[in-house]
ZATINU-135322 format. One record per atom (N, C-alpha, C, O, CB): residue number from 1; residue in three letters; x, y, z. Coordinates in steps of 0.2 Angstrom, whole numbers, plus 5000, padded with zeros to 4 digits. Atoms other than C-alpha are relative to their C-alpha. Glycine has a CB too. Example, Ala and Ser with C-alpha at 12.3 -4.5 7.8 and 13.67 -1.06 7.14 Angstrom:
% ZATINU-135322
(1, "ALA", (5004, 4994, 5000))
(1, "ALA", (5062, 4978, 5039))
(1, "ALA", (5004, 5006, 5000))
(1, "ALA", (5009, 5005, 5003))
(1, "ALA", (4995, 5000, 5006))
(2, "SER", (4996, 4994, 4999))
(2, "SER", (5068, 4995, 5036))
(2, "SER", (4996, 5005, 5003))
(2, "SER", (4999, 5011, 5004))
(2, "SER", (5002, 5002, 4993))
END
This chain:
% ZATINU-135322
(1, "ARG", (5004, 4994, 5000))
(1, "ARG", (5000, 5000, 5000))
(1, "ARG", (5004, 5006, 5000))
(1, "ARG", (5009, 5007, 5004))
(1, "ARG", (4995, 5000, 5006))
(2, "GLU", (4996, 4994, 5001))
(2, "GLU", (5007, 5017, 4995))
(2, "GLU", (4995, 5006, 4999))
(2, "GLU", (4989, 5005, 4997))
(2, "GLU", (5005, 4999, 4994))
(3, "LYS", (5003, 4994, 5001))
(3, "LYS", (5002, 5035, 4994))
(3, "LYS", (5005, 5005, 4999))
(3, "LYS", (5010, 5005, 5002))
(3, "LYS", (4995, 5002, 5007))
(4, "VAL", (4995, 4994, 5001))
(4, "VAL", (5010, 5051, 4988))
(4, "VAL", (4997, 5006, 5004))
(4, "VAL", (4991, 5008, 5004))
(4, "VAL", (5001, 5002, 4993))
(5, "VAL", (5002, 4994, 4996))
(5, "VAL", (5009, 5066, 5000))
(5, "VAL", (5005, 5006, 4998))
(5, "VAL", (5011, 5005, 4996))
(5, "VAL", (5000, 4999, 5007))
(6, "LYS", (4996, 4994, 5001))
(6, "LYS", (5016, 5084, 4999))
(6, "LYS", (5002, 5002, 5007))
(6, "LYS", (4998, 5003, 5012))
(6, "LYS", (4997, 5006, 4996))
(7, "LEU", (4998, 4997, 4993))
(7, "LEU", (5027, 5090, 5014))
(7, "LEU", (5001, 5008, 4998))
(7, "LEU", (5005, 5009, 4994))
(7, "LEU", (5006, 4997, 5002))
(8, "ASN", (5000, 4993, 5001))
(8, "ASN", (5025, 5109, 5015))
(8, "ASN", (5007, 5003, 5002))
(8, "ASN", (5011, 5000, 5006))
(8, "ASN", (4995, 5004, 5004))
(9, "GLU", (4994, 4996, 4998))
(9, "GLU", (5040, 5121, 5016))
(9, "GLU", (5001, 5001, 5007))
(9, "GLU", (4995, 5002, 5010))
(9, "GLU", (5001, 5006, 4996))
(10, "MET", (5000, 4999, 4993))
(10, "MET", (5047, 5123, 5033))
(10, "MET", (5007, 5003, 5001))
(10, "MET", (5012, 5002, 4997))
(10, "MET", (4999, 4993, 5004))
(11, "SER", (4993, 4997, 4998))
(11, "SER", (5062, 5132, 5042))
(11, "SER", (5002, 4996, 5007))
(11, "SER", (4998, 4996, 5011))
(11, "SER", (4999, 5007, 5001))
(12, "LEU", (4998, 5003, 4995))
(12, "LEU", (5072, 5122, 5054))
(12, "LEU", (5007, 5003, 5003))
(12, "LEU", (5012, 5002, 5000))
(12, "LEU", (5001, 4992, 4999))
(13, "LYS", (4994, 4997, 4998))
(13, "LYS", (5084, 5133, 5064))
(13, "LYS", (5004, 5003, 4995))
(13, "LYS", (5010, 5002, 4995))
(13, "LYS", (5004, 4996, 5005))
(14, "GLY", (4997, 4996, 5006))
(14, "GLY", (5088, 5144, 5049))
(14, "GLY", (5001, 4996, 4994))
(14, "GLY", (5004, 4999, 4989))
(14, "GLY", (5007, 5002, 5003))
(15, "VAL", (5000, 5004, 5007))
(15, "VAL", (5088, 5130, 5036))
(15, "VAL", (4993, 4999, 4997))
(15, "VAL", (4989, 4997, 5001))
(15, "VAL", (5003, 4993, 5002))
(16, "THR", (5006, 5001, 5003))
(16, "THR", (5074, 5131, 5024))
(16, "THR", (5000, 4994, 4996))
(16, "THR", (5004, 4993, 4992))
(16, "THR", (4998, 5007, 4996))
(17, "ILE", (5002, 5006, 5003))
(17, "ILE", (5067, 5115, 5018))
(17, "ILE", (4995, 5001, 4995))
(17, "ILE", (4989, 5003, 4997))
(17, "ILE", (4999, 4994, 5004))
(18, "PRO", (5006, 4998, 5004))
(18, "PRO", (5057, 5118, 5002))
(18, "PRO", (4995, 4994, 5000))
(18, "PRO", (4996, 4989, 5002))
(18, "PRO", (5003, 5001, 4992))
(19, "SER", (5005, 5005, 5001))
(19, "SER", (5041, 5109, 4999))
(19, "SER", (5002, 4994, 4995))
(19, "SER", (5005, 4996, 4990))
(19, "SER", (4993, 5003, 4998))
(20, "PHE", (4999, 5005, 5004))
(20, "PHE", (5042, 5092, 4991))
(20, "PHE", (4995, 4994, 5001))
(20, "PHE", (4992, 4994, 5006))
(20, "PHE", (5008, 4997, 5000))
(21, "HIS", (5004, 5005, 4999))
(21, "HIS", (5033, 5076, 4988))
(21, "HIS", (5003, 4994, 5002))
(21, "HIS", (5009, 4992, 5001))
(21, "HIS", (4997, 4998, 4993))
(22, "LEU", (4998, 5006, 4997))
(22, "LEU", (5035, 5060, 4997))
(22, "LEU", (4995, 4994, 4998))
(22, "LEU", (4989, 4995, 4998))
(22, "LEU", (5000, 5000, 5008))
(23, "GLN", (5003, 5006, 5001))
(23, "GLN", (5030, 5042, 4993))
(23, "GLN", (5000, 4997, 5007))
(23, "GLN", (5005, 4995, 5010))
(23, "GLN", (5003, 4995, 4995))
(24, "VAL", (5001, 5003, 4994))
(24, "VAL", (5023, 5034, 5009))
(24, "VAL", (4998, 4993, 4999))
(24, "VAL", (4993, 4991, 4995))
(24, "VAL", (4994, 5004, 5004))
(25, "SER", (5001, 5007, 5000))
(25, "SER", (5024, 5015, 5010))
(25, "SER", (4999, 4997, 5006))
(25, "SER", (5002, 4998, 5011))
(25, "SER", (5005, 4996, 4996))
(26, "MET", (5001, 5004, 4994))
(26, "MET", (5016, 5004, 5023))
(26, "MET", (5005, 4994, 5001))
(26, "MET", (5006, 4990, 4997))
(26, "MET", (4993, 4997, 5000))
(27, "LEU", (4995, 5005, 4999))
(27, "LEU", (5029, 4993, 5031))
(27, "LEU", (4997, 4995, 5005))
(27, "LEU", (4998, 4989, 5005))
(27, "LEU", (5006, 5003, 5003))
(28, "ARG", (5003, 5005, 4995))
(28, "ARG", (5020, 4986, 5047))
(28, "ARG", (4995, 5004, 5003))
(28, "ARG", (4995, 5010, 5004))
(28, "ARG", (5006, 4999, 5005))
(29, "GLY", (5006, 4997, 4997))
(29, "GLY", (5004, 4989, 5056))
(29, "GLY", (4993, 5000, 4997))
(29, "GLY", (4993, 4997, 4991))
(29, "GLY", (5001, 5007, 5002))
(30, "SER", (5006, 5001, 5003))
(30, "SER", (4986, 4991, 5053))
(30, "SER", (4996, 5006, 4999))
(30, "SER", (4991, 5007, 4996))
(30, "SER", (4996, 4996, 5005))
(31, "ASP", (5003, 4994, 5001))
(31, "ASP", (4982, 5009, 5053))
(31, "ASP", (5000, 5002, 4992))
(31, "ASP", (5005, 5001, 4989))
(31, "ASP", (5003, 5006, 5004))
(32, "PRO", (5000, 4999, 5008))
(32, "PRO", (4976, 5014, 5035))
(32, "PRO", (5004, 5007, 4998))
(32, "PRO", (5004, 5012, 5002))
(32, "PRO", (4993, 5001, 4998))
(33, "LEU", (4996, 4994, 5002))
(33, "LEU", (4986, 5027, 5025))
(33, "LEU", (4995, 5006, 4999))
(33, "LEU", (4997, 5011, 4999))
(33, "LEU", (5003, 4998, 4993))
(34, "GLU", (5005, 4994, 5001))
(34, "GLU", (4970, 5037, 5023))
(34, "GLU", (5000, 5004, 5006))
(34, "GLU", (4997, 5010, 5005))
(34, "GLU", (4993, 4997, 4999))
(35, "CYS", (5000, 4995, 4995))
(35, "CYS", (4972, 5044, 5040))
(35, "CYS", (5006, 5005, 5000))
(35, "CYS", (5006, 5010, 5004))
(35, "CYS", (5001, 4996, 5007))
(36, "ILE", (4995, 4995, 5001))
(36, "ILE", (4987, 5053, 5033))
(36, "ILE", (4998, 5005, 4995))
(36, "ILE", (4996, 5003, 4989))
(36, "ILE", (5007, 4997, 4998))
(37, "ASP", (5003, 4996, 5005))
(37, "ASP", (4982, 5069, 5024))
(37, "ASP", (5005, 5000, 4994))
(37, "ASP", (5010, 4998, 4994))
(37, "ASP", (5000, 5007, 5003))
(38, "ASN", (4996, 4999, 5006))
(38, "ASN", (4988, 5073, 5007))
(38, "ASN", (5005, 5005, 5000))
(38, "ASN", (5010, 5005, 4996))
(38, "ASN", (4995, 5001, 4994))
(39, "THR", (4996, 4995, 4999))
(39, "THR", (4997, 5088, 5013))
(39, "THR", (5002, 5000, 5007))
(39, "THR", (4998, 5000, 5011))
(39, "THR", (4998, 5007, 4997))
(40, "LEU", (4998, 5000, 4993))
(40, "LEU", (5008, 5088, 5028))
(40, "LEU", (5004, 5006, 5002))
(40, "LEU", (5007, 5009, 4998))
(40, "LEU", (5005, 4994, 5001))
(41, "THR", (4997, 4993, 4998))
(41, "THR", (5014, 5103, 5038))
(41, "THR", (5003, 4998, 5007))
(41, "THR", (5000, 4995, 5011))
(41, "THR", (4995, 5005, 5001))
(42, "LEU", (4997, 5000, 4994))
(42, "LEU", (5026, 5104, 5052))
(42, "LEU", (4996, 5002, 5006))
(42, "LEU", (4994, 5008, 5006))
(42, "LEU", (5007, 5003, 5000))
(43, "ARG", (5004, 4998, 4994))
(43, "ARG", (5017, 5104, 5069))
(43, "ARG", (5005, 5002, 5005))
(43, "ARG", (5004, 5007, 5009))
(43, "ARG", (4995, 4994, 5002))
(44, "THR", (4995, 4999, 4995))
(44, "THR", (5032, 5103, 5081))
(44, "THR", (5006, 4996, 4999))
(44, "THR", (5006, 4991, 4995))
(44, "THR", (4997, 4999, 5007))
(45, "ARG", (4994, 5004, 5000))
(45, "ARG", (5049, 5097, 5083))
(45, "ARG", (5001, 4996, 5007))
(45, "ARG", (4998, 4998, 5012))
(45, "ARG", (5007, 5004, 4999))
(46, "ALA", (5000, 5004, 4994))
(46, "ALA", (5054, 5083, 5096))
(46, "ALA", (5007, 4997, 5000))
(46, "ALA", (5010, 4996, 4995))
(46, "ALA", (4995, 4995, 5000))
(47, "ASP", (4994, 5003, 4999))
(47, "ASP", (5070, 5076, 5103))
(47, "ASP", (5000, 4993, 4997))
(47, "ASP", (4996, 4989, 4999))
(47, "ASP", (5003, 5000, 5007))
(48, "LEU", (5000, 5006, 5003))
(48, "LEU", (5075, 5061, 5092))
(48, "LEU", (5000, 4994, 5005))
(48, "LEU", (4996, 4989, 5004))
(48, "LEU", (5005, 5000, 4995))
(49, "GLU", (5000, 5006, 4995))
(49, "GLU", (5080, 5049, 5106))
(49, "GLU", (4994, 4999, 5004))
(49, "GLU", (4992, 4994, 5006))
(49, "GLU", (5006, 5001, 5004))
(50, "GLN", (5006, 5001, 4996))
(50, "GLN", (5065, 5053, 5116))
(50, "GLN", (4994, 4997, 4996))
(50, "GLN", (4990, 4993, 4999))
(50, "GLN", (4998, 5007, 5003))
(51, "VAL", (5005, 5002, 5004))
(51, "VAL", (5054, 5050, 5102))
(51, "VAL", (5001, 4992, 4999))
(51, "VAL", (4996, 4988, 4999))
(51, "VAL", (5000, 5003, 4993))
(52, "ILE", (4999, 5007, 5001))
(52, "ILE", (5062, 5033, 5098))
(52, "ILE", (4999, 4996, 5007))
(52, "ILE", (4996, 4991, 5006))
(52, "ILE", (5008, 4999, 4998))
(53, "GLN", (5001, 5003, 4993))
(53, "GLN", (5061, 5028, 5117))
(53, "GLN", (4992, 5000, 5001))
(53, "GLN", (4990, 4994, 5003))
(53, "GLN", (5003, 5004, 5006))
(54, "TYR", (5008, 5000, 4999))
(54, "TYR", (5042, 5033, 5117))
(54, "TYR", (4997, 4995, 4995))
(54, "TYR", (4993, 4991, 4998))
(54, "TYR", (4998, 5007, 4999))
(55, "LEU", (5003, 5004, 5005))
(55, "LEU", (5038, 5024, 5101))
(55, "LEU", (5002, 4992, 5002))
(55, "LEU", (4998, 4988, 5000))
(55, "LEU", (5003, 5001, 4993))
(56, "ALA", (4998, 5007, 4998))
(56, "ALA", (5047, 5008, 5108))
(56, "ALA", (4995, 4997, 5005))
(56, "ALA", (4995, 4991, 5006))
(56, "ALA", (5007, 5000, 5003))
(57, "THR", (5005, 5002, 4995))
(57, "THR", (5033, 5007, 5121))
(57, "THR", (4993, 5000, 4998))
(57, "THR", (4988, 4998, 5001))
(57, "THR", (5001, 5004, 5007))
(58, "GLN", (5007, 4999, 5002))
(58, "GLN", (5018, 5010, 5110))
(58, "GLN", (4999, 4994, 4994))
(58, "GLN", (5004, 4992, 4991))
(58, "GLN", (5000, 5007, 4997))
(59, "ARG", (5002, 5003, 5006))
(59, "ARG", (5009, 5000, 5097))
(59, "ARG", (5000, 5004, 4994))
(59, "ARG", (4996, 5009, 4994))
(59, "ARG", (4993, 4996, 5001))
(60, "VAL", (4999, 4995, 5005))
(60, "VAL", (5014, 5008, 5081))
(60, "VAL", (4999, 4997, 4993))
(60, "VAL", (4999, 4991, 4992))
(60, "VAL", (5006, 5003, 5000))
(61, "THR", (5000, 5001, 5007))
(61, "THR", (5011, 5008, 5062))
(61, "THR", (5006, 5003, 4997))
(61, "THR", (5008, 5009, 4999))
(61, "THR", (4994, 5002, 4996))
(62, "VAL", (4994, 4997, 5002))
(62, "VAL", (5027, 5010, 5053))
(62, "VAL", (4999, 5001, 4992))
(62, "VAL", (4997, 4996, 4988))
(62, "VAL", (5006, 4995, 5001))
(63, "VAL", (5000, 4999, 5007))
(63, "VAL", (5028, 5018, 5036))
(63, "VAL", (5007, 5003, 4998))
(63, "VAL", (5011, 5006, 5002))
(63, "VAL", (4994, 5006, 4998))
(64, "GLU", (4994, 4998, 5002))
(64, "GLU", (5043, 5022, 5025))
(64, "GLU", (4998, 5006, 4995))
(64, "GLU", (4994, 5006, 4991))
(64, "GLU", (5004, 4995, 4996))
(65, "LEU", (5001, 4994, 5004))
(65, "LEU", (5045, 5039, 5017))
(65, "LEU", (5006, 5001, 4995))
(65, "LEU", (5012, 5000, 4997))
(65, "LEU", (4999, 5007, 5004))
(66, "GLU", (4995, 5000, 5005))
(66, "GLU", (5055, 5041, 5001))
(66, "GLU", (4998, 5006, 4995))
(66, "GLU", (4992, 5008, 4995))
(66, "GLU", (5001, 4994, 4996))
(67, "PRO", (5002, 4995, 5005))
(67, "PRO", (5056, 5056, 4988))
(67, "PRO", (4996, 4997, 4995))
(67, "PRO", (4998, 4991, 4992))
(67, "PRO", (5006, 5003, 4998))
(68, "GLU", (5005, 5002, 5005))
(68, "GLU", (5042, 5054, 4976))
(68, "GLU", (5003, 4999, 4993))
(68, "GLU", (5002, 4995, 4989))
(68, "GLU", (4994, 5004, 5000))
(69, "GLY", (4996, 4999, 5006))
(69, "GLY", (5053, 5059, 4961))
(69, "GLY", (5007, 5003, 5000))
(69, "GLY", (5009, 5005, 5006))
(69, "GLY", (4995, 5004, 4995))
(70, "GLU", (4993, 4997, 5000))
(70, "GLU", (5070, 5064, 4956))
(70, "GLU", (5000, 5007, 5002))
(70, "GLU", (5005, 5009, 5005))
(70, "GLU", (5003, 4999, 4993))
(71, "GLU", (5000, 4993, 4998))
(71, "GLU", (5065, 5082, 4958))
(71, "GLU", (4999, 5001, 5008))
(71, "GLU", (5000, 5007, 5010))
(71, "GLU", (4995, 5004, 4996))
(72, "ASP", (5001, 4999, 4993))
(72, "ASP", (5061, 5079, 4976))
(72, "ASP", (5006, 4998, 5005))
(72, "ASP", (5006, 4998, 5011))
(72, "ASP", (4994, 4996, 5002))
(73, "THR", (4995, 5003, 4996))
(73, "THR", (5077, 5071, 4981))
(73, "THR", (5005, 5005, 5004))
(73, "THR", (5006, 5003, 5010))
(73, "THR", (5005, 4996, 4995))
(74, "ASP", (4995, 4995, 4997))
(74, "ASP", (5088, 5086, 4985))
(74, "ASP", (4996, 5003, 5007))
(74, "ASP", (5000, 5003, 5012))
(74, "ASP", (5001, 5006, 4996))
(75, "ALA", (5004, 4997, 4994))
(75, "ALA", (5074, 5093, 4998))
(75, "ALA", (5000, 4994, 5005))
(75, "ALA", (5001, 4995, 5011))
(75, "ALA", (4993, 5002, 4998))
(76, "TYR", (5001, 5006, 4996))
(76, "TYR", (5072, 5075, 5005))
(76, "TYR", (5007, 4999, 5004))
(76, "TYR", (5007, 4998, 5010))
(76, "TYR", (4998, 4994, 4997))
(77, "VAL", (4994, 5001, 4997))
(77, "VAL", (5091, 5073, 5008))
(77, "VAL", (5002, 5006, 5005))
(77, "VAL", (5005, 5005, 5010))
(77, "VAL", (5006, 5000, 4994))
(78, "LEU", (4999, 4994, 4996))
(78, "LEU", (5092, 5091, 5015))
(78, "LEU", (4996, 4999, 5007))
(78, "LEU", (4999, 5001, 5012))
(78, "LEU", (4998, 5006, 4997))
(79, "LEU", (5004, 5001, 4994))
(79, "LEU", (5078, 5087, 5027))
(79, "LEU", (5003, 4995, 5005))
(79, "LEU", (5004, 4996, 5011))
(79, "LEU", (4993, 4998, 4999))
(80, "CYS", (4997, 5005, 4996))
(80, "CYS", (5086, 5071, 5033))
(80, "CYS", (5007, 5002, 5003))
(80, "CYS", (5008, 5001, 5009))
(80, "CYS", (5002, 4993, 4996))
(81, "GLU", (4994, 4997, 4997))
(81, "GLU", (5103, 5079, 5035))
(81, "GLU", (4999, 5004, 5006))
(81, "GLU", (5003, 5004, 5011))
(81, "GLU", (5005, 5003, 4995))
(82, "THR", (5001, 4995, 4995))
(82, "THR", (5096, 5093, 5045))
(82, "THR", (4997, 4997, 5007))
(82, "THR", (4999, 4998, 5012))
(82, "THR", (4995, 5005, 4998))
(83, "LEU", (5003, 5004, 4994))
(83, "LEU", (5086, 5081, 5057))
(83, "LEU", (5006, 4996, 5003))
(83, "LEU", (5006, 4996, 5009))
(83, "LEU", (4994, 4996, 4998))
(84, "ILE", (4995, 5004, 4997))
(84, "ILE", (5101, 5070, 5060))
(84, "ILE", (5005, 5005, 5003))
(84, "ILE", (5007, 5003, 5009))
(84, "ILE", (5004, 4996, 4994))
(85, "GLU", (4995, 4995, 4997))
(85, "GLU", (5113, 5085, 5063))
(85, "GLU", (4997, 5003, 5006))
(85, "GLU", (5001, 5004, 5011))
(85, "GLU", (5001, 5005, 4995))
(86, "ARG", (5003, 4997, 4994))
(86, "ARG", (5101, 5092, 5076))
(86, "ARG", (4997, 4995, 5004))
(86, "ARG", (4994, 4997, 5010))
(86, "ARG", (4994, 5005, 4998))
(87, "SER", (5003, 5005, 4996))
(87, "SER", (5095, 5075, 5083))
(87, "SER", (4993, 5001, 5001))
(87, "SER", (4990, 5001, 5007))
(87, "SER", (5004, 4999, 5006))
(88, "ARG", (5007, 4999, 5000))
(88, "ARG", (5077, 5079, 5079))
(88, "ARG", (4995, 4996, 4996))
(88, "ARG", (4998, 4993, 4991))
(88, "ARG", (4999, 5008, 4998))
(89, "ALA", (5005, 5003, 5003))
(89, "ALA", (5061, 5071, 5074))
(89, "ALA", (4995, 5006, 4999))
(89, "ALA", (4994, 5011, 5002))
(89, "ALA", (4997, 4994, 5003))
(90, "LEU", (5005, 4996, 5001))
(90, "LEU", (5046, 5080, 5067))
(90, "LEU", (4993, 4997, 5001))
(90, "LEU", (4992, 4991, 4999))
(90, "LEU", (5000, 5003, 4992))
(91, "VAL", (5006, 5002, 5000))
(91, "VAL", (5028, 5079, 5071))
(91, "VAL", (4996, 5004, 4994))
(91, "VAL", (4996, 5010, 4994))
(91, "VAL", (4996, 5002, 5007))
(92, "VAL", (5004, 4997, 5006))
(92, "VAL", (5017, 5082, 5055))
(92, "VAL", (4993, 4998, 5000))
(92, "VAL", (4989, 5001, 4997))
(92, "VAL", (5003, 4997, 4994))
(93, "VAL", (5008, 5001, 4999))
(93, "VAL", (5000, 5074, 5061))
(93, "VAL", (5000, 4999, 5007))
(93, "VAL", (5003, 4995, 5010))
(93, "VAL", (4998, 4994, 4996))
(94, "ASP", (5001, 5001, 4993))
(94, "ASP", (4994, 5076, 5078))
(94, "ASP", (4992, 5001, 5001))
(94, "ASP", (4990, 5007, 5002))
(94, "ASP", (5004, 5005, 5005))
(95, "THR", (5007, 5000, 4999))
(95, "THR", (4975, 5071, 5080))
(95, "THR", (4999, 4996, 5006))
(95, "THR", (5003, 4992, 5009))
(95, "THR", (4996, 4998, 4994))
(96, "PRO", (5002, 5005, 4995))
(96, "PRO", (4966, 5062, 5094))
(96, "PRO", (5001, 4993, 4998))
(96, "PRO", (5002, 4988, 5003))
(96, "PRO", (4993, 5001, 5002))
(97, "THR", (4999, 5007, 5002))
(97, "THR", (4968, 5046, 5084))
(97, "THR", (5007, 4998, 4997))
(97, "THR", (5009, 4992, 4996))
(97, "THR", (4995, 4998, 4996))
(98, "THR", (4994, 5001, 5004))
(98, "THR", (4984, 5048, 5074))
(98, "THR", (5006, 5005, 5002))
(98, "THR", (5005, 5011, 5003))
(98, "THR", (4999, 5001, 4993))
(99, "LEU", (4994, 4996, 4999))
(99, "LEU", (5002, 5054, 5078))
(99, "LEU", (5005, 4998, 4996))
(99, "LEU", (5007, 4992, 4996))
(99, "LEU", (5002, 5000, 5008))
(100, "LEU", (4995, 5002, 5005))
(100, "LEU", (5014, 5054, 5064))
(100, "LEU", (5007, 5004, 5001))
(100, "LEU", (5007, 5010, 5000))
(100, "LEU", (4997, 5001, 4993))
(101, "TYR", (4993, 4998, 4999))
(101, "TYR", (5033, 5057, 5067))
(101, "TYR", (5003, 4999, 4993))
(101, "TYR", (5003, 4994, 4990))
(101, "TYR", (5003, 4998, 5006))
(102, "ILE", (4995, 5001, 5005))
(102, "ILE", (5045, 5060, 5053))
(102, "ILE", (5007, 4999, 5004))
(102, "ILE", (5009, 5003, 5007))
(102, "ILE", (5001, 5005, 4994))
(103, "ILE", (4994, 5002, 4996))
(103, "ILE", (5061, 5051, 5060))
(103, "ILE", (5005, 4999, 4994))
(103, "ILE", (5004, 4995, 4990))
(103, "ILE", (4999, 4994, 5004))
(104, "PRO", (4995, 5001, 5006))
(104, "PRO", (5077, 5052, 5049))
(104, "PRO", (5003, 4993, 5001))
(104, "PRO", (5003, 4990, 5006))
(104, "PRO", (5006, 5005, 5001))
(105, "PRO", (4997, 5007, 5000))
(105, "PRO", (5086, 5036, 5045))
(105, "PRO", (5006, 5000, 5004))
(105, "PRO", (5012, 5003, 5002))
(105, "PRO", (5002, 4998, 4993))
(106, "VAL", (4995, 5001, 4995))
(106, "VAL", (5097, 5033, 5060))
(106, "VAL", (5001, 4993, 5003))
(106, "VAL", (4995, 4989, 5002))
(106, "VAL", (5000, 5005, 5006))
(107, "ALA", (4999, 5007, 4998))
(107, "ALA", (5104, 5017, 5067))
(107, "ALA", (4995, 4998, 5006))
(107, "ALA", (4993, 4993, 5006))
(107, "ALA", (5007, 4999, 5002))
(108, "SER", (5004, 5001, 4994))
(108, "SER", (5094, 5019, 5084))
(108, "SER", (4993, 4999, 4998))
(108, "SER", (4989, 4997, 5002))
(108, "SER", (5001, 5005, 5005))
(109, "ALA", (5007, 5000, 5002))
(109, "ALA", (5078, 5020, 5074))
(109, "ALA", (4998, 4993, 4997))
(109, "ALA", (4993, 4992, 4995))
(109, "ALA", (4997, 5005, 4996))
END
């Protein structure tokens, strides 16, 4: 199961990440991709290690995010590099039933 979404432009401590498209692929879990909006906006930032520790205690659905096309790759790489450098995760969906973090590819995740 897959879905394409747009991640809106954001600024992370002086680094502007332009908007780009992501392909969302279901890896594990049962929550439907329909609970993820077609457009995602940064809600807040969170400490990466705290997020990983929290998620390890929860029942979660895991999705993989990849750049949707070649034109999306530079922004995706910039986002991942910035999150890794700052040891941050992003909250892009926060509703009573769904909490979606973007976690960069790191060994501890």
